[in-house]
C-alpha positions as CSV (number, residue, x, y, z in Angstrom):
1,M,-18.6,102.6,33.9
2,P,-19.4,102.3,37.6
3,P,-18.9,105.6,39.5
4,L,-16.2,104.1,41.8
5,E,-14.1,102.8,38.9
6,R,-14.4,106.2,37.2
7,Q,-13.3,108.0,40.4
8,V,-10.3,105.7,40.7
9,L,-9.3,106.3,37.0
10,D,-9.8,110.0,37.3
11,A,-7.4,110.1,40.3
12,L,-4.6,108.4,38.5
13,P,-1.6,110.7,37.7
14,F,-1.5,109.8,34.1
15,S,-3.9,109.7,31.1
16,V,-6.1,106.6,30.6
17,Y,-8.3,106.0,27.6
18,T,-10.4,103.1,26.6
19,A,-11.3,102.3,22.9
20,D,-13.3,99.8,21.1
21,L,-11.9,97.4,18.5
22,E,-12.2,100.0,15.8
23,G,-10.2,102.5,17.7
24,R,-13.0,104.8,18.8
25,V,-12.5,106.3,22.3
26,T,-15.1,105.1,24.8
27,Y,-13.7,106.7,28.0
28,A,-11.1,109.4,28.9
29,N,-10.0,110.2,32.5
30,R,-9.8,113.9,33.4
31,S,-6.8,114.4,35.6
32,S,-3.8,114.1,33.3
33,P,-2.5,115.6,30.0
34,R,-4.0,114.0,26.9
35,V,-0.7,113.2,25.4
36,A,-1.8,110.3,23.3
37,L,-4.8,112.0,21.8
38,G,-3.9,115.7,21.6
39,N,-2.3,118.6,23.3
40,G,-3.2,119.9,26.8
41,A,-5.4,118.5,29.5
42,P,-9.2,118.5,29.1
43,Q,-11.2,121.0,31.1
44,P,-14.1,119.7,33.2
45,G,-16.7,118.2,30.9
46,E,-14.4,118.0,27.9
47,E,-13.5,114.4,28.5
48,E,-17.0,113.5,27.4
49,A,-16.4,115.3,24.1
50,V,-13.5,112.9,23.4
51,V,-15.8,109.8,23.6
52,G,-16.5,108.5,20.1
53,V,-13.5,110.2,18.5
54,P,-11.2,107.8,16.6
55,V,-7.8,107.5,18.1
56,W,-6.3,108.0,14.6
57,E,-7.5,111.6,14.4
58,A,-4.9,112.5,17.1
59,I,-2.0,110.8,15.4
60,A,-0.1,113.1,13.1
61,D,2.7,110.9,11.7
62,A,2.6,107.6,9.8
63,A,5.2,105.9,12.0
64,T,3.2,106.4,15.2
65,R,0.0,105.2,13.4
66,D,1.8,102.0,12.2
67,Q,3.1,101.5,15.8
68,F,-0.5,101.8,17.1
69,E,-2.0,99.5,14.5
70,H,0.8,96.9,15.2
71,A,0.2,97.1,19.0
72,M,-3.6,96.7,18.7
73,A,-3.2,93.8,16.3
74,T,-0.8,92.1,18.7
75,V,-3.1,92.5,21.7
76,R,-6.3,91.6,19.7
77,E,-4.7,88.4,18.4
78,G,-3.6,87.4,21.9
79,R,0.1,87.4,21.1
80,A,0.7,89.7,24.1
81,P,-1.5,91.1,26.9
82,S,0.0,94.6,26.3
83,V,2.5,96.5,24.2
84,A,4.4,99.5,25.5
85,W,6.9,102.0,23.9
86,E,8.4,105.4,24.4
87,F,7.9,108.5,22.3
88,A,9.0,112.1,22.5
89,R,7.1,115.4,21.9
90,G,8.3,119.0,21.7
91,S,11.4,120.7,20.6
92,S,14.9,119.5,21.5
93,A,15.1,122.2,24.2
94,E,11.8,121.4,25.8
95,E,11.4,117.7,24.7
96,R,9.2,115.5,26.9
97,V,9.4,111.8,26.8
98,Y,6.3,109.6,27.5
99,L,5.6,105.9,27.9
100,L,2.6,104.7,26.1
101,Q,0.9,101.3,26.7
102,V,-1.9,99.5,24.8
103,S,-3.6,96.7,26.8
104,A,-6.5,94.3,26.2
105,I,-10.0,94.6,27.5
106,G,-12.1,91.5,27.3
107,E,-14.0,88.7,28.8
108,G,-12.1,85.4,29.0
109,R,-10.0,85.1,25.8
110,A,-12.2,87.4,23.7
111,V,-10.8,91.0,23.3
112,T,-13.5,93.6,23.2
113,G,-11.5,96.7,23.4
114,F,-8.3,98.4,24.5
115,T,-6.9,100.5,27.3
116,I,-4.5,103.2,26.2
117,S,-2.4,104.9,28.9
118,T,0.4,107.4,28.8
119,V,2.7,108.6,31.5
120,D,5.4,111.4,31.5
121,I,8.8,109.7,32.0
122,T,10.9,112.7,31.0
123,A,12.7,112.9,34.4
124,S,13.4,109.1,34.4
125,H,14.5,109.2,30.8
126,R,17.0,112.0,31.4
127,G,18.2,110.3,34.6
128,R,18.8,107.1,32.6
129,E,20.7,109.0,29.9
130,A,22.8,110.7,32.6
131,L,23.5,107.3,34.2
132,I,24.7,105.9,30.8
133,D,26.9,109.0,30.4
134,A,28.3,108.6,33.9
135,G,29.0,104.9,33.3
136,M,30.9,105.8,30.1
137,A,32.8,108.6,31.8
138,L,33.8,106.5,34.8
139,A,34.8,103.5,32.6
140,R,37.9,105.3,31.5
141,T,41.1,104.7,33.4
142,M,42.1,107.8,35.4
143,S,43.7,108.8,38.6
144,A,41.9,108.7,41.9
145,D,41.7,112.5,42.1
146,R,40.3,112.7,38.6
147,V,37.7,110.0,39.6
148,F,36.4,112.2,42.5
149,H,35.9,115.3,40.3
150,E,34.3,113.2,37.5
151,V,31.9,111.6,40.0
152,A,30.9,115.0,41.5
153,Q,30.2,116.3,38.0
154,Q,28.2,113.3,36.9
155,L,26.1,113.3,40.1
156,R,25.1,116.9,39.5
157,R,24.1,116.1,36.0
158,A,22.3,112.9,36.8
159,M,20.6,113.8,40.0
160,G,20.8,117.6,40.2
161,C,22.4,117.5,43.6
162,D,23.7,120.6,45.4
163,T,26.5,119.1,47.5
164,V,28.7,116.0,47.2
165,A,30.9,114.3,49.8
166,I,33.1,111.3,49.1
167,A,34.8,109.3,51.9
168,L,37.2,106.4,51.6
169,A,38.4,103.9,54.2
170,D,42.1,104.1,55.1
171,G,43.6,100.8,54.2
172,E,45.7,100.8,57.4
173,T,43.1,101.9,60.1
174,D,39.9,101.2,58.2
175,A,38.7,104.6,59.3
176,L,36.6,106.6,56.8
177,R,38.2,109.9,55.8
178,L,36.9,112.7,53.6
179,V,38.7,112.7,50.2
180,H,36.4,115.0,48.2
181,H,33.7,117.6,49.0
182,S,32.0,120.3,46.9
183,G,29.2,122.7,47.3
184,F,29.5,123.0,51.1
185,A,29.7,126.3,53.0
186,T,31.6,124.7,55.8
187,G,35.2,123.3,55.9
188,P,36.2,119.6,55.4
189,D,36.4,118.9,59.2
190,L,32.8,119.9,59.8
191,V,31.7,118.0,56.7
192,A,33.4,114.8,57.9
193,D,32.0,115.2,61.4
194,R,28.5,115.7,60.0
195,F,28.5,112.7,57.7
196,S,30.7,110.1,59.5
197,P,27.8,108.4,61.4
198,T,25.8,108.1,58.1
199,W,28.8,106.7,56.2
200,D,29.3,104.1,58.9
201,E,25.6,103.2,58.8
202,A,25.5,102.9,55.0
203,L,28.5,100.6,55.1
204,R,27.0,98.5,57.9
205,R,23.6,98.1,56.2
206,G,25.1,97.7,52.7
207,H,22.4,99.9,51.0
208,V,21.5,103.6,50.5
209,V,20.5,105.6,53.6
210,T,18.0,108.4,53.1
211,R,17.5,111.3,55.4
212,T,15.6,114.6,55.4
213,A,18.0,117.5,56.0
214,E,17.5,121.3,56.1
215,E,18.9,121.5,52.5
216,G,16.4,118.9,51.2
217,T,16.9,115.2,50.7
218,E,20.2,113.5,51.8
219,L,21.2,110.2,50.2
220,T,24.3,108.2,51.2
221,A,25.4,105.1,49.3
222,P,28.1,102.6,50.3
223,M,31.0,101.9,48.0
224,T,32.8,98.5,47.8
225,S,34.8,96.7,45.2
226,G,37.0,93.6,44.8
227,E,40.1,95.8,44.8
228,G,39.6,96.7,48.4
229,V,37.9,100.0,47.8
230,R,35.6,100.8,50.7
231,G,33.8,104.1,51.3
232,A,30.6,106.1,50.8
233,I,29.1,108.9,48.8
234,T,26.7,111.4,50.3
235,L,24.8,114.0,48.3
236,T,22.0,116.5,49.1
237,C,19.4,117.6,46.7
238,S,16.3,119.8,46.7
239,P,13.4,117.8,48.3
240,I,12.9,114.7,46.1
241,P,9.2,113.7,45.6
242,S,8.3,110.5,47.4
243,H,7.5,108.7,44.1
244,R,11.0,109.4,42.9
245,I,13.0,108.5,46.0
246,E,13.4,104.8,45.0
247,E,14.6,105.8,41.5
248,S,17.1,108.3,43.0
249,R,18.4,105.6,45.4
250,R,19.0,103.2,42.5
251,A,20.7,105.9,40.5
252,L,23.1,106.7,43.4
253,E,23.8,103.0,44.0
254,T,24.7,102.6,40.4
255,I,27.1,105.6,40.4
256,A,28.6,104.5,43.7
257,A,29.3,101.0,42.3
258,E,30.9,102.6,39.1
259,T,33.0,104.9,41.3
260,A,34.3,102.0,43.4
261,A,35.2,100.1,40.2
262,A,36.9,103.2,38.8
263,L,39.0,103.7,42.0
264,G,39.8,100.0,41.9
265,R,41.2,100.4,38.3
266,A,43.1,103.4,39.4
267,R,44.8,101.4,42.2
268,V,45.7,98.6,39.8
269,V,47.3,101.0,37.4
270,Q,49.1,102.7,40.2
271,R,50.5,99.4,41.4
272,L,51.5,98.4,37.9
273,E,53.3,101.7,37.4
274,H,55.0,101.4,40.8
275,R,56.1,97.8,39.9
276,A,57.5,99.0,36.6
277,R,59.6,101.6,38.5
278,L,60.8,99.0,40.9
279,D,61.8,96.7,38.0
280,A,63.7,99.6,36.4
281,I,65.5,100.4,39.7
282,G,66.2,96.6,40.1
283,E,67.8,96.4,36.8
284,V,70.1,99.4,37.5
285,T,71.0,98.1,41.0
286,T,71.8,94.7,39.7
287,G,74.1,96.1,37.0
288,V,75.9,98.3,39.5
289,A,76.2,95.4,41.9
290,H,77.8,93.2,39.3
291,E,80.2,96.0,38.2
292,L,81.3,96.5,41.9
293,R,81.7,92.9,42.9
294,N,84.8,92.0,40.8
295,P,86.8,95.2,41.8
296,L,85.9,94.6,45.4
297,F,87.2,91.1,45.3
298,G,90.4,92.3,43.8
299,I,90.8,95.0,46.4
300,S,90.1,92.5,49.2
301,S,92.7,90.0,47.8
302,A,95.4,92.7,47.4
303,A,94.7,94.0,50.9
304,Q,95.0,90.5,52.4
305,L,98.2,89.9,50.6
306,L,99.6,93.3,51.8
307,R,98.6,92.4,55.4
308,F,100.5,89.2,55.2
309,R,103.7,90.9,54.0
310,V,103.6,93.8,56.4
311,R,102.3,92.0,59.5
312,E,105.3,93.3,61.4
313,D,104.4,96.9,60.7
314,P,101.4,97.7,63.0
315,V,100.6,101.1,61.4
316,V,100.3,99.6,57.9
317,E,98.5,96.5,59.2
318,K,96.0,98.8,61.0
319,N,95.2,100.7,57.8
320,V,95.0,97.5,55.8
321,G,92.5,96.3,58.4
322,R,90.4,99.4,57.8
323,I,90.5,98.7,54.0
324,L,89.3,95.2,54.6
325,R,86.4,96.3,56.8
326,E,85.3,98.9,54.2
327,V,85.5,96.3,51.5
328,E,83.4,94.0,53.7
329,R,80.8,96.7,54.2
330,L,80.7,97.5,50.5
331,N,80.4,93.8,49.7
332,S,77.5,93.5,52.1
333,M,75.9,96.4,50.2
334,V,76.5,94.7,46.9
335,T,74.8,91.6,48.2
336,S,71.8,93.7,49.3
337,L,71.7,95.4,45.9
338,L,71.5,92.0,44.2
339,E,68.9,90.8,46.6
340,Y,66.7,93.9,45.9
341,G,67.4,93.9,42.2
342,R,66.7,90.2,41.7
343,P,64.5,89.0,44.6
344,G,63.8,85.3,44.9
345,P,60.5,84.1,43.4
346,I,57.6,84.6,45.7
347,T,55.4,81.6,46.4
348,L,52.1,82.4,48.0
349,A,50.1,79.9,50.0
350,P,47.3,80.4,52.6
351,G,48.8,81.0,56.0
352,D,48.4,83.0,59.3
353,P,50.8,86.0,59.3
354,D,50.7,85.9,63.1
355,A,52.3,82.5,63.0
356,V,55.1,84.1,61.1
357,W,55.4,86.7,63.8
358,D,55.6,83.8,66.4
359,E,58.7,82.4,64.7
360,V,60.3,85.8,64.3
361,L,59.9,86.7,67.9
362,E,61.2,83.4,69.0
363,S,64.3,83.7,66.8
364,Q,64.9,87.3,68.0
365,R,64.4,86.7,71.7
366,G,68.1,87.3,72.3
367,L,68.0,90.7,70.6
368,L,65.1,91.9,72.8
369,E,66.8,90.6,76.0
370,S,70.1,92.2,75.1
371,R,68.4,95.6,74.9
372,A,66.2,94.8,78.0
373,V,63.1,95.5,75.8
374,L,59.8,94.0,76.7
375,L,57.4,93.3,73.9
376,E,53.6,93.4,74.6
377,R,51.5,91.6,72.1
378,S,47.8,91.6,71.2
379,R,46.9,89.3,68.3
380,A,44.0,88.9,66.0
381,P,41.8,85.8,65.8
382,S,43.3,83.2,63.4
383,A,43.5,84.9,60.0
384,S,44.4,83.4,56.6
385,C,46.3,85.4,54.0
386,A,48.2,84.4,50.8
387,I,51.8,84.7,52.1
388,D,55.3,83.5,51.4
389,A,56.3,82.7,55.0
390,Q,60.0,83.0,54.3
391,Q,59.9,86.4,52.7
392,L,57.4,87.7,55.1
393,S,59.6,86.6,57.9
394,Q,62.4,88.7,56.4
395,V,60.0,91.7,56.5
396,F,59.0,91.2,60.1
397,T,62.6,90.6,61.2
398,N,63.7,93.8,59.6
399,L,60.9,95.8,61.2
400,L,61.6,94.3,64.6
401,V,65.3,95.0,64.4
402,N,64.8,98.6,63.4
403,A,62.1,99.1,66.1
404,T,64.4,97.6,68.8
405,D,67.5,99.6,67.7
406,A,65.5,102.8,67.9
407,A,63.8,102.0,71.2
408,P,65.3,103.3,74.5
409,E,67.0,100.6,76.5
410,G,64.5,99.1,79.0
411,S,61.4,100.4,77.2
412,D,58.5,98.5,75.8
413,L,57.5,97.5,72.2
414,T,53.8,96.9,71.4
415,L,52.8,94.5,68.6
416,T,49.1,94.5,67.8
417,S,47.3,92.6,65.0
418,S,43.7,92.7,64.0
419,V,41.3,91.9,61.2
420,L,39.7,94.9,59.5
421,A,36.1,95.2,58.2
422,N,37.4,95.7,54.7
423,G,38.8,92.1,54.5
424,R,42.4,92.8,55.5
425,W,44.8,91.7,58.2
426,R,46.8,94.5,59.9
427,C,49.7,94.4,62.3
428,R,51.3,97.5,64.0
429,L,54.7,97.5,65.8
430,R,55.3,100.5,67.9
431,N,58.3,101.7,70.0
432,A,58.7,104.7,72.3
433,G,61.8,106.0,70.7
434,P,62.5,109.5,69.4
435,P,60.3,110.5,66.4
436,I,61.5,110.4,62.8
437,A,61.8,113.9,61.4
438,P,58.9,115.0,59.2
439,D,61.1,115.7,56.3
440,V,62.7,112.3,56.6
441,L,59.6,110.1,57.1
442,P,58.4,110.2,53.4
443,R,61.7,108.9,52.3
444,V,62.3,105.9,54.6
445,F,61.2,103.4,52.0
446,D,63.4,104.8,49.3
447,V,66.3,102.7,48.0
448,F,69.7,103.8,49.3
449,F,68.1,106.1,51.9
450,S,69.0,105.5,55.6
451,T,69.5,107.4,58.8
452,K,71.6,104.6,60.4
453,P,75.4,105.0,60.0
454,G,76.8,102.2,57.8
455,S,73.4,101.1,56.5
456,S,72.9,100.3,52.8
457,G,69.4,101.8,52.7
458,I,68.1,98.6,51.1
459,G,66.3,97.0,54.1
460,L,63.0,99.0,54.2
461,A,62.9,99.3,50.5
462,L,63.1,95.5,50.2
463,C,60.4,95.2,52.9
464,K,58.1,97.5,50.9
465,R,58.7,95.5,47.7
466,I,58.0,92.1,49.4
467,V,54.8,93.4,51.1
468,E,53.5,94.9,47.8
469,E,54.1,91.6,46.0
470,H,51.8,90.1,48.6
471,G,49.1,92.7,47.6
472,G,49.5,94.6,50.8
473,S,51.1,97.8,52.1
474,V,53.6,98.9,54.7
475,S,54.0,102.3,56.2
476,L,55.6,104.2,59.0
477,E,54.1,107.0,61.2
478,S,56.0,108.9,63.9
479,A,55.1,111.5,66.5
480,P,56.8,112.8,69.7
481,E,53.8,111.8,71.8
482,T,53.3,108.2,70.5
483,G,56.7,107.1,69.2
484,T,57.2,105.4,65.8
485,A,54.8,102.7,64.5
486,A,55.3,100.4,61.5
487,T,52.1,99.1,60.0
488,V,51.7,96.1,57.6
489,V,48.4,95.4,55.9
490,L,47.7,92.2,53.9
491,P,44.5,91.0,52.1
492,L,42.7,88.1,53.7
493,V,42.1,85.0,51.6
494,R,38.5,85.0,50.5
495,A,36.5,81.9,51.6
């Protein structure tokens, strides 16, 4: 063999042998363990002693010998240029896994010998098994919190990382927020500040970002799914050898995709459970409404008859009037209960939600003028969402009326809409009114809860139900410095 070729083969980080058609070794390189032909690496000069030794002398079990003979026959007969397979050596506690390949040596179509090479793939094999285990673990339906803990555990097992940080995009603001961190000596705020630029970069590029940190190698993978999950996973490990960086990147990409899918399933299950609760509440409210309607009709009829007979008695007539007003209020509540319990069928069609706002603002111009409220509007470029314009108009009208009622007379309302990077349309209506108490804010969308005297407490609950049937979300936030803002987020129609 020419000296240059020998130097190249000796420099390879795995064992290489050549053998003739009878299986006798004709060359062995010197730099790697002699896995295929014995134990341990040859000392200088020992590789020459291997030459002439039949390959079969190093094969202890019949199964491996049969595999070798089959591979050589396949290559010699031209059915394949090479044959490769994996095999293990050592005890279960210290087992090593190797990839062995038998390839043809020849001139033209004539095979004159074989090249036999082996490489230690233990780390890759264990990583592959860990990825399979991670996929099986994350395939189960579980809560979002459980997903985060499971992911951190699987990343440590698959990649031996020291720290894990997971961030998700807020569906309303699209800002990434830290939802899980483990292994860090610093608090969550510092962790978020440190990784936020990298999270943004990974999402913008759409692939794994690799950095060298004081702790070792830092890998960040973006997370996206069809269910609107958008975020990133960052982990740090002891310095990863350069030849294993790409393998580590692929492993993290795989787990990030499985994490996004698991979070998507968790969201679907959460929505289904929420819908089941709404349906149960709807059945109860519908039953109560029907039971109340007939007695209310009877009370109203009797009160009107009494008013006719005592119209000359102002005291009685005044009290009868109070009865009729309360009956009317209760009847209005019954109507709201029926509307919430059995809403009209939703018919979705592509449309621009800002166009729905246009109609609502035009129809409610008198309300704004009566309160001397000025509305400042900033709208998104034309957006297309799957909407039921009539029901969405009901949501926007309710939010506008509530915001106007709570706004100081002569103040401003701001209505801003935008298209988010996660494929959603968002609008935010803000007033400068007094803030909602922190203990009240979590309950504003509950059925029958209201802070307005005489209100049924159905309006915002119905808004939430309609928006969720559109696949979106509605929320309220309130603070003394900024006032109260109602936010509606809807998914865009995919092109």
